N, C-alpha and C positions, 0 to 999 in steps of 0.2 A: 813137963807136960804144958806148963804155961809158956815155957820159952819156944816149944814147937808150935803152939797155937800163934804165938806172936810172929814167928817166922813165916808161917802160912799166910797170915794177914798181910804181912810186908810183901810176900811174894805175889798175892793176888793184887795188891795196890799197884805194885810195880808193872804187873802185866796189864791192869786196867789203864795205867798212865801211858804205857807204851802203845796200847791199842788206841787211846784217844790221840796221842801224838801222831800216830800213823794216819788216822782219819783226817787230822788237821793238816798234815803234810799233803795228803791226797787232795784235800780240797784246795789248798794252795797250788797244787801242781796242775789243776785244771787250766787249760788254755783260755785266755780271756782276750777280748777284742775291745778296742776303743768304740765309743758310741757311734761313730760314723759308719761302722760295719754292722749290718743287721738284716733281719727279714725285710723284705720289700725294697731293698736298696737298688740303685741303678749304678752299674759300672760303665765307664767310658768305652765305647765300642772301638774295635780295631786298634788295640794298643797293648802295651804291657802294663797291666794295672797292679799297682802295689797293694798287698794286703799284709797287716802287720798286727802284732799283739804281744802278749806276754805268756810265759810258760815257766816251768822249773828251769834254772840255770842248766845249761848243756843238755836240755832235753830236745830230742828231735821232733819237729813238728811237720806234719804232712798236710797239704791243701789239695783236694780233688775237686775239679770243676766238671759239672755234668754236661756242659755243652761239647766238650772234647774228650771227656773221660781221662784227662791227663792229671798226674799227681806231681805236686811241686813240693819240694822239701827244704827245710832250713833248721839249723841248730840254734837254739836260744843261747845268748851270750851270758856272761856272768851275772848280769842284772835281770836275765830272764827275757830280754827283748829279742824278738825275731821278726824277719820280713821275707816275703817272697814276692815275685812279680808273675802274674798269671797272664797268658795271652787270651785276649778277648776277641769274639768273632764279630761278624756285622750284627747290626741291631736285631734284638729278638728276645725271646724268653717266653715265659719264666723258666728259670734255672734253679739249680741247688748247688751250694758250695759246702763241701764237707771238710772240716778241720779237725785234726786229731793229734794228740800227744800221748796216745794210749787211751785216752777218753775222747769221745766224739762230740763234736759241736756241729750243728747244721744250720746253715742259713738258707732260708726258704723264699720262694717268689721273688727271686733276683732277676732283674731286667738288665739287658745290655742296650745301651743307647747313648744319649747326649746329656753330659753333666755340665751344669753351670752353677757357679757360686755367685750369690746375690748379696751385696752388702751395701752399708752406708748408715744413714741416721733415720729419722722418724718417718721420711716419706717412703723408704724402702721397708721399713718395719710395718708401716700402716697395713692392717690386715683388710681382707674383703669386707669384713663387718665394720670397718672404719673405726674412728675414735668417737667418744662421747660427743653427740651433736655434730659430728663431722663425718658425713656419709661418703661412700664410693658410688659414683653413678653407675646404675645397671647392676649393682652387686646382687640383689636379691635373685634375679633371674640367672645371672651368671653362676651363683652358688647352686641354685636348684638344678641347673643342667651340667654340673661339673663332674659327674662320676665319669672316670675315665682310667682304666686299668693301666694305660701306658704313660701316665704322668705319676711321679712319686715326689713327695714333699718332706723336707727336713728342716726343722727350725731349730737353730742353736740357742740354748738358754742364755739369757744375758748375765754374764759374770766377768770379773776382771781379775788380774793378777800382776804383781810386779815382776815375776819370773816366768819364763816359758814353761808351760805344763803340757802333759801328754794327752790329756782327754777333756772333753766337755760334756754337757748333758743335752740330750735330745734323742730322737728316733725317727726312723723313716715312716711315713704315713701314706696310706692309700689316698688318691685323689678322689674324694667323695664330699658330699656337702657338709657333713659334720666336721671334716678336717680343713676343707678349703676356706671356710669362714674365718678361720684363725690363722691363715697364711697370708704372707705378704701379696697385696693386690698387684703391684707393679711386677713382681716376679711371676706370679700366676698367669697374668695376661701375656707375658713374654713366653712362658712355657707352653701355654695353650697354642700359641701361633706356630711356635717351632714344631710342635707335635702334629698340628694339622697340615703344615706345609711339607714337612719331610716324611710324615707317617712312620716316625720312629718313637721309641720311648724316650722320655725326657725326665732327668733328675734334677730337682731344684734344691739347693742348699742355701737357705736364707740365714745370714749371720749379721745382725744389724743392731743398732742401739740409738734411740732417739736423742737429738740434741748434741751428739758427739761431734768432736773435731776430727780432722784427718789424722792427726799425730798418734792418737791412741791405736790406730789401725796398722802402724808401721813397726817394724822390728828395731830394737835398740841399735844394732849394727848400722842399719840403713839411716836412722835419724842422726847418727854421729857425723854425716855429711853436711848437716844443716846447722851452722853455728848459732842461729837464733832459737833454736829448739833447746829447752831446758829439761834434760832427762831427769826422772825421779831419783831422789837420794837413795843410795843402797840400803841405808838403815831405816827407811820409811817403813812403819809397821803395817799400814793398810793402804791399799791403792784406791784411787777414785776412777770413775769411768772416763774422766778427761785427762787423766795422766797419760803422757806419751808411752807407747808400747803396751799399755795395760790390756787392751782389747785384742791386739795382735797375739799377745802372749796366751790368752785364754780362749779367744773365740776364732783364731785363725790357725795358730801353730799346731794344735791337735789334729788338724786335717791336712797339713802340708804334705804333699806326696800323694794324696788321693787323686786318682786319675780324673781329669776334667777336660772340657772343650775350651771354657773361657769363663770371663768374670763380667759381672755387671755392677754398677755403682750409682748410687743416687745420694749425694751428700754435698755440702758446701755452705749452708746457711751459717753454721757456727764459725766458719773461717772468713766471713764476708768482709770483715775489716782489714784483712791482710792479703789483698788480691795478688800482689807480686810474689809473696812467699807461697801462696797457694798454688799459683801456676807451676812452680818447681816441685811442690810436694805432691800434686796430683800425678805428674809424671813419674815422681820418685816412688809413690805408692805402687804403681804398675810395675815398675823395674823391680821393686823390692819382692813382690809376689812372684814374679817371674823367675828371680834369682833363687828364692828358697824352694820353689816347685822344681825347677831344674828341667823343665820340658820345653824350653825355648820361649819365643815371644807369642804366647797364647793370646788369642784376641780378648779385648777389653773394651766394653762399651758402658757409656754413662749418660745420665740425664743432666742437662744444665738445669740449674734451679729455676723454677718458675718466678715471674715477677710477683712482688709482694711489697706492701708498704711497711717499711721498717721504722718510720717516724722521720719527722722533719729534720732532726739533728743527726741522723745516721748517715754514714757513708752511702752514697748511691750504689745499691747493689748491682747496677750495670757493670761495675768494674770486676766484681766477682764472676759474673757471667762472661765478660770478656776474658778473664783468666782461665776459665773452663774452655772457652773456644780456642784459645792459643794452645792450651795443653793438649788438645785433641789431635795436634799435628806435630807435637814435640818429639814423639817416639813412634816407631812403627806399630801397625796393627791395632790402633785406637780409633774410637769414633764416639762422637757425641750427638745427642738429639736435643733439639730446641723444643722448649715448651713455652714459647712466647704468647701462645693463644690459650693457654691452659691455667694461668695464674688467677688467684682470687686476692683482691686487695686486702681484705681483713681476715684471711685465713692462710696459714702458712702451710696448711696441708691440702692442696687442691683435690677436688673430689674426682676429677677425670684421671684416673689412674690407667685406664685402658689404653689411652694414647701413649702414655709412657712405655708400658710393656710392649705395645705393638710397634712403636717407633724403634725401640732397641732391637726388636725382632727383625725389622727391615734391614737394619745394619748387619745383623748375624747372618741373615738368609743370603744377602748379596756378597758381603766381604768374607765371611767364613765358610759359607756353604756353596758359593758360587752360582746362585740363582740369578737369572736375568729377566728382563722385561718390566721391571717396575723400579721406582726410585727409592733411595735409602736415606736421603738427607734433604733438608730444607735448603733454599738458595744461600750460597756463601759468596761474599764479595770477591771478585777476581781483580778488578782494576777500577781506578777512578782516573778519568781524564777531564781537564778543564777546557772548555771551548768558550772563550770570552767570559760571559757571566754565568754560564751553565756548567754544572758538574755533571758528567756522564758516568754512570756506574754499570759495570757489567758483572755477571755473576756465573759461578759454576752451579751444577745441580739445577739448571733451569733449561734444559735442552728444548722443552716445549713451551717455554716462556713463563711468565709471571702473572700473578693475579691477586686482587684484593676481595674477590667475590662480591663486587659491586660497591665496596667502601672507598671513601676518599683516602689517599696517603696523607695521614695527618701527623705522622711521627718522625719526619725528617727535619733536621737542622742543618744550617750551613754557616760557615764563618770565614772571615778573612784573616789576614796576618795579625790583626789586633786580638784574635782569639775569642772574639765575642759571637756568640751563636745566636742566630735568629730563626724562628719558624720559617720553614721553606715550603714552597709550592713543588710538588713532585708528581710525575706521572710516568706511567709505563710506556716504553716505546718498543719498537721492533728489536731493538738491540739490548735493552735493559731499562734503566730509569734515569730520567733527567731531573735535576734538582736546581732550583734557583730561588733568589730572593732579591727584590729591589734594593734591600738594605745592604747587600753584599755584592758590589759590582765585580769584585776580584776574589772569588772564592778560592780557598785552599784546603778546606776540611769539611767533611759531611759527617753527621751522625745519624743513625736510625734507632728509634725506640730506646734511646740511651737515658732512661729514667728508672727510678726505683720500681714503681709500679706502672705498668703500661700494658695495654692489650695490642699485641702485634696484629698488623693487617696485611703483611707481605708474605705471600706464599708462592711456591711453584705451582704449576697446573696439577701436579699429583697430590696437592693439598698439604704439603709439609711446610712448616713456617721458617722464616728466616730468623736467625739469632739477632739480638741487638748487636750493633757493631759501630765502630768509629774508624776513620781514616787517619786521625792524628794520634799523637802519643803525648799530648800535653799533660801537665800536672793534674793529678786527681783532685777533684773538688766535691 
């Protein structure tokens, strides 16, 4: 009798264990998605947009899109990974995406539109609410009037990793005051202008970390091309946010392949003491992201760092601005906006983020979306010719001329072969700008606004500022 009772207990326990194991396996079998896919997301219009996730190994996964009622299928590999590509229509929505491996997962309120990744350091990270005692001009009104169902916001949580990972933390949020206040100001103003100009939904993915160098945002494979970059040791136990590759691994890699239109970047302060290296790394970062995404030379626009006083003993930050200017033409489909009029001498986080976002939007609207009738760049030096003691400068992006809005041109310097620069008299002519100094009878070089902190006064008549520049390549001092 006791033996029979014991057998019954063992049998019941075995059944209970089997039942629990079944439920555990069933829970594990449910299809899962990385954070970049969720309710309220935006998918890039008119493309084959990848959707991926995990399920049980060898399990069939189906993805059905409500805009065309089509079903796409994939089989999970031995690690449970699966991926499909869905054809997206012209901008619109909201739609629903249904994903099933026997159990159904639905993504609701999905829009089809224009997707941009927005990255960099603290000036991209800086939210509409600003930092402590460091505000954003016009933010209160902008936040109060921000409700817009056709803009969606995703902020990647700041984490790092020594190895590439498959997911990060974050979620898609609606564009409304309680969410906009905590979102990147530069990215928001960009997205708002794109949405207004094109009348299409816009998805903004902000992945940024204050104070970071450019190397953490690049992959290990790409950084191997630069012999001066020291990669983290393989046996290092814990990563730091300045470690090369550490932010790419955690804050970029998990969304590689997510369909997008282009990228935005606002960074440079942390690399300001190595301008020659940065010029190569800036182009390298763009090449890197384009290579891993595998969708061609997608557009990439960035903000030149604004003037700021780094201290008497610091390397003149005009050199890093010059590196950024040179990088903008190093590879195709790049563009840079100048912020020479937006810097603050004693605050590295300028309050005018609206001009940052809108100037990057000018580039996107003209160069990516083909709109015409307005200018997208400040004046850029075309040529210098010397006529006696006068250096004559001509400019691109100045079809309708140049202006200082009534100010004197005070930031020009001129030098002869002895490489000694003197303050110069400069004035706007019908052809461009003439520069001279009684101290330099035979000029060979001109510099404009080539100081650490300076307020630029040179604009085209469309109101966009010229970058600081120099015509020489003499040793940095």
